[in-house]
N, C-alpha and C positions, 0 to 999 in steps of 0.2 A: 416465547422463543428469544430469550435474552441471554443465550450462552455466548461465551467469548468468541466463538467462531463466526458469529453474526455481526461482529464489530469490524468494520473495514477501515477505520482510521489508523492507517499503518503504512510503513515503508515496506516494499517487497522487492527483492532482487532474486531473480530466478534465471535459469538457462538449462538447455539440454546437456551442455558439456561443462558446466561450472563445477569446480572442485570446492564444495562447501567447507571441507576441513581446512584447506589452504586459505580460503576466505576468512574463516573464523580465526585462524592463527594470525592473520595480518590486519584485520579490521580493528579500528578504534572503538567500534560499537559492540555492545552486548545485544544479543538477539533473543526474542521471545519464542521463536519457533524456527526449527531447522527441518527441512524436508529433503529427503534423498530420493532421487529418481527410482521409482518402482519399489521403494523400500518398505512400504506398509499399506495396509488397507484396514480401516476400522470396522467396516461392515461389508456384507456381500454386494451391496448396491453402490458403495463408494468407489470412485474411479481411482486406480493406482496412478500416482503422480507421474507425468511425463517429463517433468523438470525437477531439478534440485534447486534449493535456494534457502533464503533466510527471510524472516519477517521481524520487524520491530514495531510494536504497538506504540502509538503516540498519545493515546487517551481513549476514552470510551465514546465513540462516535454516536452511540445510541442516545446519549444524554447531552453531548456538547453540540451546540448549534453549528451548522456547517460553516457559517462565516467565522466563528471562533476557531473551528478546526483549521480553516485556511490561515488565520492569523498565527496560530500556534505552529503550524507547519512552516510558515515563512520564517518565524523566529528560529526554528531548528535548522532549516536549510541555510539561513544567513549565518548563523553561529558556527555551523559545521561544514561550510562549503567545500573545503579542501578534502576532508574525510569522505564526504558524500561523492565528490568527483572521483576519488580513488576507488570507492565502492562501485560506482557506475562503470569505471574503466576496467574493472577486474575481468580477466579473461573468462569468457563464457557467460558473462552477465548480460544476456540479451534482453531481458525483461526487467525494467527498472521503473517501478510505479510508486506513486503516492496515492493511497486509497483514501477517499473522503466519503464518509457515511452520510447519506442524505435521505432522511425519511420524508416522504411526501404524502400528505393527507389528500386523498382524492375526494373531490366535491362533485355533486351532480352538475352535469354540463361541462365539466373539465375535459378538454380534448387534446391538450398538449402542455408541454413544459420545456422551458429553455434553461440550460445550465451554462454559465460562463465563469471560468476562473478569473480572479482579480489580476490586474496587471502585475502587482507585486508577486503573486504566486507564480505567474508565468515566467517572470524574470528569474525567480529562484529555481524553477524547473530547468530553464534553458542554461543557467549557470552551472548546473550540476549533472545534467544528462538524465533527469528523471521525467516522467510523464504523470500529470494528474489524471486520476480516474474517479468520477463520481459514481458511487454505487447507490442507485435509487431504490428505496424500499417503499412500496406503495401500501398505504393503509386506507381504510375508508369505511 
């Protein structure tokens, strides 16, 4: 299961009322995926999107260590702070996430896990209006 859709190291901006065409025309970023509300369904079991939005992949989170993902994300957020603020402030952009892909190898007796973003990452998120989300993938 190493397809691109299982990689969650990316920026995501979505919303129920966002005009993705206007966002694409104004944004300084190029995006890897554009989703239009209710616009498609790949299979009968896939949910039709309730939101429209854009996604920008930052790297392959399946092979980049989560601490390196954080460092790379901080570099992007610090270098493009104003453009990311504009993206976060875009009308209808209610969901503004930085996805971090975090594989976790379950060991016998493991009963819990704590995840805490670094101070540098939290500052970058607060400065731009994004939220970090750790997508935990359990193996074992």
